[in-house]
C-alpha positions in Angstrom: 126.0 81.2 53.5 128.8 83.5 54.6 130.4 84.1 58.0 128.7 86.7 60.0 130.0 90.3 59.8 128.7 91.7 63.1 128.3 95.4 62.0 126.3 94.3 58.9 124.0 92.2 61.0 123.6 95.0 63.6 122.5 97.3 60.8 119.9 94.8 59.5 118.6 94.2 63.0 118.2 97.9 63.6 116.3 98.3 60.3 113.7 95.9 61.4 113.1 97.4 64.9 109.8 98.9 66.0 107.7 97.1 63.4 105.8 93.9 63.1 108.1 91.1 61.9 107.8 87.3 61.6 110.3 85.3 63.5 111.6 81.8 62.9 113.7 80.4 65.7 114.9 76.8 66.0 117.5 74.9 68.0 118.6 71.3 68.0 121.3 69.4 69.8 120.9 66.3 67.8 117.2 65.5 68.2 117.0 64.3 64.7 120.1 62.1 64.9 119.8 60.3 68.3 119.5 57.0 66.5 123.1 57.5 65.4 124.5 58.2 68.9 122.2 57.1 71.8 124.5 58.9 74.3 123.4 62.3 73.1 120.6 63.9 74.9 118.1 65.0 72.3 116.7 68.6 72.6 115.1 70.9 70.2 112.9 74.0 70.1 111.0 75.4 67.1 108.8 78.5 66.5 107.9 79.8 63.1 105.9 82.7 61.7 105.2 84.2 65.1 104.7 88.0 64.8 106.8 90.0 67.2 107.8 93.6 67.6 111.1 94.4 69.2 112.2 97.8 70.4 115.9 97.1 70.3 118.2 94.3 69.1 121.9 93.6 69.1 124.5 91.2 68.1 127.3 90.4 70.6 130.2 88.1 71.5 132.7 86.8 69.0 132.0 83.9 66.7 129.8 82.2 67.5 127.6 85.2 68.0 124.5 85.9 70.1 121.5 88.0 68.9 119.1 89.4 71.4 115.8 91.2 70.7 114.0 93.2 73.4 110.3 93.1 73.1 107.8 95.0 75.2 107.0 91.7 77.0 110.5 90.2 77.4 113.5 89.0 75.4 114.2 86.6 72.5 117.7 85.5 71.9 119.7 83.0 69.9 123.2 82.0 70.7 125.7 80.1 68.6 125.2 81.9 65.3 128.0 81.7 62.8 126.6 82.4 59.3 124.2 84.6 57.4 122.5 84.1 54.0 123.8 87.1 52.1 121.7 86.3 49.0 118.4 87.1 50.8 118.2 90.9 51.3 114.5 90.9 52.2 114.9 88.5 55.2 117.6 88.2 57.8 118.5 84.6 57.9 121.2 83.6 60.5 122.4 80.1 61.3 124.8 78.4 63.6 126.7 75.3 62.5 128.7 72.9 64.5 132.3 71.8 63.6 130.8 69.2 61.2 128.7 71.8 59.4 125.4 70.6 60.9 122.7 73.2 61.8 122.5 73.8 65.5 120.5 77.1 65.7 118.7 79.3 63.3 117.2 82.8 63.7 115.2 84.4 60.9 113.4 87.7 60.7 111.2 88.9 57.9 108.4 91.4 57.1 106.7 88.6 55.2 105.7 85.1 56.4 108.3 82.3 55.8 
């Protein structure tokens, strides 16, 4: 994975607008590692292969970044994104890693199921 270049991500977000795409969105604040530190409040969210259509999308802030997708029914957003998988040109795979390199948030968009 490579650090996010905002303009490149904006272009890819815009290319996927106004069509059905699959979304994968997950967030964890240590839900899988609470046994290592019981003082951490475990929290996580996960959705995968949900079909959405967004009318506009944007990347904002400075690293870590936020991506927002406006659908006809509301908004989807992910905050804390730091990296992109540049090897995968068919899917937009974004991730946010903490200072220890652990995954905190992931947002993925694709025309095909994950």
